[in-house]
N, CA, C and O atoms as CSV, one atom per row, in Angstrom:
chain,resi,resn,atom,element,x,y,z
A,1,MET,N,N,20.794,12.132,-3.449
A,1,MET,CA,C,19.943,13.093,-2.783
A,1,MET,C,C,18.981,12.338,-1.865
A,1,MET,O,O,18.294,11.424,-2.322
A,2,PRO,N,N,18.918,12.699,-0.579
A,2,PRO,CA,C,18.014,12.011,0.345
A,2,PRO,C,C,16.559,12.279,0.004
A,2,PRO,O,O,16.199,13.340,-0.506
A,3,ARG,N,N,15.743,11.291,0.298
A,3,ARG,CA,C,14.320,11.429,0.035
A,3,ARG,C,C,13.702,12.369,1.054
A,3,ARG,O,O,14.109,12.380,2.216
A,4,GLN,N,N,12.705,13.173,0.623
A,4,GLN,CA,C,12.021,14.090,1.518
A,4,GLN,C,C,11.150,13.316,2.501
A,4,GLN,O,O,10.641,12.237,2.195
A,5,LYS,N,N,10.993,13.892,3.686
A,5,LYS,CA,C,10.144,13.287,4.696
A,5,LYS,C,C,8.696,13.321,4.219
A,5,LYS,O,O,8.259,14.295,3.606
A,6,ASN,N,N,7.959,12.259,4.502
A,6,ASN,CA,C,6.556,12.167,4.126
A,6,ASN,C,C,5.768,13.273,4.813
A,6,ASN,O,O,5.815,13.395,6.037
A,7,ALA,N,N,5.041,14.084,4.038
A,7,ALA,CA,C,4.270,15.200,4.580
A,7,ALA,C,C,3.012,14.723,5.293
A,7,ALA,O,O,2.456,15.455,6.113
A,8,ILE,N,N,2.561,13.529,5.002
A,8,ILE,CA,C,1.358,12.976,5.619
A,8,ILE,C,C,1.781,12.047,6.746
A,8,ILE,O,O,2.639,11.185,6.559
A,9,SER,N,N,1.177,12.224,7.918
A,9,SER,CA,C,1.527,11.338,9.027
A,9,SER,C,C,1.078,9.914,8.704
A,9,SER,O,O,0.103,9.706,7.982
A,10,SER,N,N,1.789,8.958,9.240
A,10,SER,CA,C,1.465,7.567,8.961
A,10,SER,C,C,1.602,6.736,10.232
A,10,SER,O,O,2.180,7.178,11.224
A,11,VAL,N,N,1.064,5.542,10.180
A,11,VAL,CA,C,1.196,4.581,11.274
A,11,VAL,C,C,1.802,3.313,10.702
A,11,VAL,O,O,1.668,3.031,9.511
A,12,GLN,N,N,2.452,2.570,11.536
A,12,GLN,CA,C,3.073,1.333,11.093
A,12,GLN,C,C,2.086,0.177,11.239
A,12,GLN,O,O,1.349,0.093,12.221
A,13,LEU,N,N,2.085,-0.705,10.251
A,13,LEU,CA,C,1.224,-1.879,10.242
A,13,LEU,C,C,2.084,-3.070,9.842
A,13,LEU,O,O,2.790,-3.018,8.835
A,14,THR,N,N,2.029,-4.120,10.610
A,14,THR,CA,C,2.789,-5.320,10.292
A,14,THR,C,C,1.857,-6.338,9.651
A,14,THR,O,O,0.798,-6.650,10.196
A,15,VAL,N,N,2.251,-6.853,8.496
A,15,VAL,CA,C,1.440,-7.810,7.757
A,15,VAL,C,C,2.284,-9.034,7.457
A,15,VAL,O,O,3.430,-8.912,7.024
A,16,SER,N,N,1.728,-10.203,7.683
A,16,SER,CA,C,2.415,-11.443,7.325
A,16,SER,C,C,1.926,-11.900,5.961
A,16,SER,O,O,0.729,-11.882,5.674
A,17,ILE,N,N,2.870,-12.307,5.128
A,17,ILE,CA,C,2.539,-12.759,3.785
A,17,ILE,C,C,3.223,-14.088,3.526
A,17,ILE,O,O,4.138,-14.475,4.253
A,18,THR,N,N,2.785,-14.778,2.503
A,18,THR,CA,C,3.429,-16.043,2.143
A,18,THR,C,C,4.722,-15.765,1.384
A,18,THR,O,O,4.937,-14.657,0.891
A,19,GLU,N,N,5.560,-16.758,1.295
A,19,GLU,CA,C,6.811,-16.625,0.543
A,19,GLU,C,C,6.523,-16.320,-0.924
A,19,GLU,O,O,7.259,-15.557,-1.551
A,20,LYS,N,N,5.472,-16.901,-1.473
A,20,LYS,CA,C,5.116,-16.671,-2.872
A,20,LYS,C,C,4.751,-15.206,-3.096
A,20,LYS,O,O,5.172,-14.614,-4.090
A,21,VAL,N,N,3.981,-14.620,-2.196
A,21,VAL,CA,C,3.620,-13.209,-2.315
A,21,VAL,C,C,4.878,-12.357,-2.222
A,21,VAL,O,O,5.020,-11.387,-2.968
A,22,ARG,N,N,5.786,-12.700,-1.325
A,22,ARG,CA,C,7.050,-11.949,-1.209
A,22,ARG,C,C,7.839,-12.023,-2.515
A,22,ARG,O,O,8.427,-11.029,-2.943
A,23,GLU,N,N,7.853,-13.181,-3.142
A,23,GLU,CA,C,8.552,-13.330,-4.424
A,23,GLU,C,C,7.925,-12.417,-5.483
A,23,GLU,O,O,8.637,-11.787,-6.265
A,24,HIS,N,N,6.600,-12.351,-5.502
A,24,HIS,CA,C,5.911,-11.473,-6.451
A,24,HIS,C,C,6.282,-10.008,-6.187
A,24,HIS,O,O,6.576,-9.255,-7.115
A,25,LEU,N,N,6.264,-9.621,-4.915
A,25,LEU,CA,C,6.620,-8.248,-4.563
A,25,LEU,C,C,8.057,-7.934,-4.973
A,25,LEU,O,O,8.336,-6.851,-5.486
A,26,ASP,N,N,8.959,-8.874,-4.748
A,26,ASP,CA,C,10.364,-8.669,-5.128
A,26,ASP,C,C,10.508,-8.492,-6.630
A,26,ASP,O,O,11.243,-7.616,-7.086
A,27,ARG,N,N,9.803,-9.326,-7.411
A,27,ARG,CA,C,9.881,-9.206,-8.870
A,27,ARG,C,C,9.298,-7.882,-9.344
A,27,ARG,O,O,9.842,-7.252,-10.252
A,28,MET,N,N,8.199,-7.459,-8.737
A,28,MET,CA,C,7.594,-6.180,-9.109
A,28,MET,C,C,8.535,-5.032,-8.757
A,28,MET,O,O,8.642,-4.062,-9.508
A,29,THR,N,N,9.211,-5.140,-7.625
A,29,THR,CA,C,10.152,-4.114,-7.199
A,29,THR,C,C,11.319,-4.008,-8.170
A,29,THR,O,O,11.796,-2.910,-8.455
A,30,GLU,N,N,11.775,-5.133,-8.671
A,30,GLU,CA,C,12.910,-5.156,-9.595
A,30,GLU,C,C,12.629,-4.375,-10.877
A,30,GLU,O,O,13.567,-3.920,-11.532
A,31,THR,N,N,11.368,-4.213,-11.245
A,31,THR,CA,C,11.038,-3.464,-12.455
A,31,THR,C,C,11.292,-1.970,-12.272
A,31,THR,O,O,11.427,-1.237,-13.251
A,32,GLY,N,N,11.356,-1.517,-11.019
A,32,GLY,CA,C,11.560,-0.100,-10.740
A,32,GLY,C,C,10.305,0.735,-10.844
A,32,GLY,O,O,10.368,1.957,-10.708
A,33,MET,N,N,9.174,0.114,-11.080
A,33,MET,CA,C,7.927,0.854,-11.258
A,33,MET,C,C,7.116,1.016,-9.971
A,33,MET,O,O,6.201,1.837,-9.922
A,34,PHE,N,N,7.435,0.256,-8.946
A,34,PHE,CA,C,6.565,0.210,-7.773
A,34,PHE,C,C,7.181,0.756,-6.497
A,34,PHE,O,O,6.491,1.436,-5.737
A,35,GLY,N,N,8.418,0.493,-6.239
A,35,GLY,CA,C,9.042,0.936,-5.005
A,35,GLY,C,C,10.489,0.491,-4.978
A,35,GLY,O,O,10.962,-0.190,-5.887
A,36,LYS,N,N,11.185,0.884,-3.923
A,36,LYS,CA,C,12.598,0.545,-3.798
A,36,LYS,C,C,12.824,-0.763,-3.062
A,36,LYS,O,O,13.937,-1.288,-3.049
A,37,ASN,N,N,11.766,-1.292,-2.447
A,37,ASN,CA,C,11.849,-2.580,-1.756
A,37,ASN,C,C,10.446,-3.187,-1.690
A,37,ASN,O,O,9.464,-2.554,-2.079
A,38,ALA,N,N,10.369,-4.404,-1.198
A,38,ALA,CA,C,9.083,-5.111,-1.158
A,38,ALA,C,C,8.050,-4.372,-0.310
A,38,ALA,O,O,6.868,-4.357,-0.655
A,39,ALA,N,N,8.478,-3.764,0.788
A,39,ALA,CA,C,7.544,-3.049,1.662
A,39,ALA,C,C,6.941,-1.840,0.947
A,39,ALA,O,O,5.737,-1.602,1.043
A,40,GLU,N,N,7.767,-1.078,0.230
A,40,GLU,CA,C,7.241,0.070,-0.516
A,40,GLU,C,C,6.298,-0.384,-1.623
A,40,GLU,O,O,5.270,0.247,-1.866
A,41,THR,N,N,6.647,-1.473,-2.289
A,41,THR,CA,C,5.791,-2.005,-3.345
A,41,THR,C,C,4.450,-2.432,-2.772
A,41,THR,O,O,3.406,-2.119,-3.344
A,42,ALA,N,N,4.465,-3.144,-1.646
A,42,ALA,CA,C,3.217,-3.572,-1.009
A,42,ALA,C,C,2.388,-2.359,-0.593
A,42,ALA,O,O,1.169,-2.359,-0.760
A,43,ASN,N,N,3.033,-1.333,-0.056
A,43,ASN,CA,C,2.344,-0.118,0.352
A,43,ASN,C,C,1.647,0.538,-0.837
A,43,ASN,O,O,0.477,0.910,-0.746
A,44,LEU,N,N,2.356,0.677,-1.936
A,44,LEU,CA,C,1.776,1.296,-3.134
A,44,LEU,C,C,0.597,0.483,-3.657
A,44,LEU,O,O,-0.438,1.050,-4.009
A,45,LEU,N,N,0.744,-0.828,-3.711
A,45,LEU,CA,C,-0.342,-1.675,-4.195
A,45,LEU,C,C,-1.560,-1.600,-3.285
A,45,LEU,O,O,-2.693,-1.600,-3.765
A,46,LEU,N,N,-1.337,-1.535,-1.981
A,46,LEU,CA,C,-2.442,-1.417,-1.028
A,46,LEU,C,C,-3.169,-0.089,-1.210
A,46,LEU,O,O,-4.399,-0.051,-1.243
A,47,ILE,N,N,-2.416,0.989,-1.326
A,47,ILE,CA,C,-3.021,2.302,-1.537
A,47,ILE,C,C,-3.840,2.319,-2.827
A,47,ILE,O,O,-4.965,2.817,-2.842
A,48,ASP,N,N,-3.280,1.776,-3.905
A,48,ASP,CA,C,-4.000,1.741,-5.184
A,48,ASP,C,C,-5.284,0.930,-5.077
A,48,ASP,O,O,-6.313,1.322,-5.628
A,49,SER,N,N,-5.233,-0.189,-4.378
A,49,SER,CA,C,-6.428,-1.027,-4.228
A,49,SER,C,C,-7.511,-0.312,-3.430
A,49,SER,O,O,-8.690,-0.381,-3.778
A,50,ILE,N,N,-7.121,0.369,-2.370
A,50,ILE,CA,C,-8.099,1.095,-1.560
A,50,ILE,C,C,-8.710,2.232,-2.368
A,50,ILE,O,O,-9.914,2.474,-2.281
A,51,ARG,N,N,-7.892,2.932,-3.153
A,51,ARG,CA,C,-8.423,4.008,-4.016
A,51,ARG,C,C,-9.473,3.464,-4.980
A,51,ARG,O,O,-10.499,4.102,-5.215
A,52,GLU,N,N,-9.211,2.289,-5.535
A,52,GLU,CA,C,-10.189,1.680,-6.447
A,52,GLU,C,C,-11.514,1.431,-5.742
A,52,GLU,O,O,-12.576,1.726,-6.290
A,53,TYR,N,N,-11.459,0.888,-4.523
A,53,TYR,CA,C,-12.691,0.638,-3.775
A,53,TYR,C,C,-13.431,1.942,-3.505
A,53,TYR,O,O,-14.656,1.999,-3.614
A,54,ILE,N,N,-12.688,2.993,-3.152
A,54,ILE,CA,C,-13.309,4.282,-2.876
A,54,ILE,C,C,-13.962,4.833,-4.140
A,54,ILE,O,O,-15.101,5.299,-4.100
A,55,GLU,N,N,-13.248,4.779,-5.255
A,55,GLU,CA,C,-13.780,5.292,-6.514
A,55,GLU,C,C,-15.027,4.544,-6.958
A,55,GLU,O,O,-15.909,5.124,-7.591
A,56,LYS,N,N,-15.105,3.261,-6.632
A,56,LYS,CA,C,-16.279,2.461,-6.995
A,56,LYS,C,C,-17.424,2.674,-6.019
A,56,LYS,O,O,-18.528,2.175,-6.234
A,57,GLY,N,N,-17.167,3.411,-4.950
A,57,GLY,CA,C,-18.213,3.698,-3.980
A,57,GLY,C,C,-18.527,2.534,-3.064
A,57,GLY,O,O,-19.675,2.374,-2.650
A,58,SER,N,N,-17.556,1.733,-2.741
A,58,SER,CA,C,-17.779,0.581,-1.859
A,58,SER,C,C,-18.289,1.042,-0.498
A,58,SER,O,O,-17.667,1.882,0.152
A,59,SER,N,N,-19.402,0.501,-0.078
A,59,SER,CA,C,-20.053,0.935,1.158
A,59,SER,C,C,-19.261,0.574,2.408
A,59,SER,O,O,-19.377,1.271,3.416
A,60,PHE,N,N,-18.467,-0.482,2.380
A,60,PHE,CA,C,-17.766,-0.871,3.599
A,60,PHE,C,C,-16.625,0.079,3.947
A,60,PHE,O,O,-16.050,-0.031,5.029
A,61,LEU,N,N,-16.287,1.003,3.063
A,61,LEU,CA,C,-15.254,1.986,3.368
A,61,LEU,C,C,-15.829,3.308,3.860
A,61,LEU,O,O,-15.078,4.218,4.210
A,62,GLU,N,N,-17.143,3.419,3.888
A,62,GLU,CA,C,-17.764,4.646,4.380
A,62,GLU,C,C,-17.574,4.740,5.881
A,62,GLU,O,O,-17.598,3.733,6.589
A,63,GLU,N,N,-17.382,5.975,6.363
A,63,GLU,CA,C,-17.219,6.171,7.793
A,63,GLU,C,C,-18.557,5.951,8.485
A,63,GLU,O,O,-19.613,6.324,7.973
A,64,LYS,N,N,-18.484,5.334,9.663
A,64,LYS,CA,C,-19.692,5.123,10.449
A,64,LYS,C,C,-20.096,6.459,11.078
A,64,LYS,O,O,-19.256,7.232,11.538
A,65,SER,N,N,-21.394,6.701,11.082
A,65,SER,CA,C,-21.871,7.947,11.695
A,65,SER,C,C,-21.701,7.868,13.210
A,65,SER,O,O,-21.864,6.812,13.821
A,66,LYS,N,N,-21.374,9.006,13.789
A,66,LYS,CA,C,-21.194,9.075,15.229
A,66,LYS,C,C,-22.562,9.210,15.901
A,66,LYS,O,O,-23.391,10.025,15.495
A,67,GLU,N,N,-22.776,8.408,16.919
A,67,GLU,CA,C,-24.070,8.424,17.610
A,67,GLU,C,C,-23.990,9.224,18.872
A,67,GLU,O,O,-24.984,9.349,19.588
């Protein structure tokens, strides 16, 4: 069954990582808990990390007021 199209619009971001980080992402992907490939796993981990910062009330994630 094909995966449904993402209902939320997204933008593409290219990130360079070390070979060691790629190996970690590949191993995490192999568990089946994170994503179907290294890119999906990295995306999920990034989203989870940002959510943590938001939940903790990190000030650097607050939107700047419009002047």
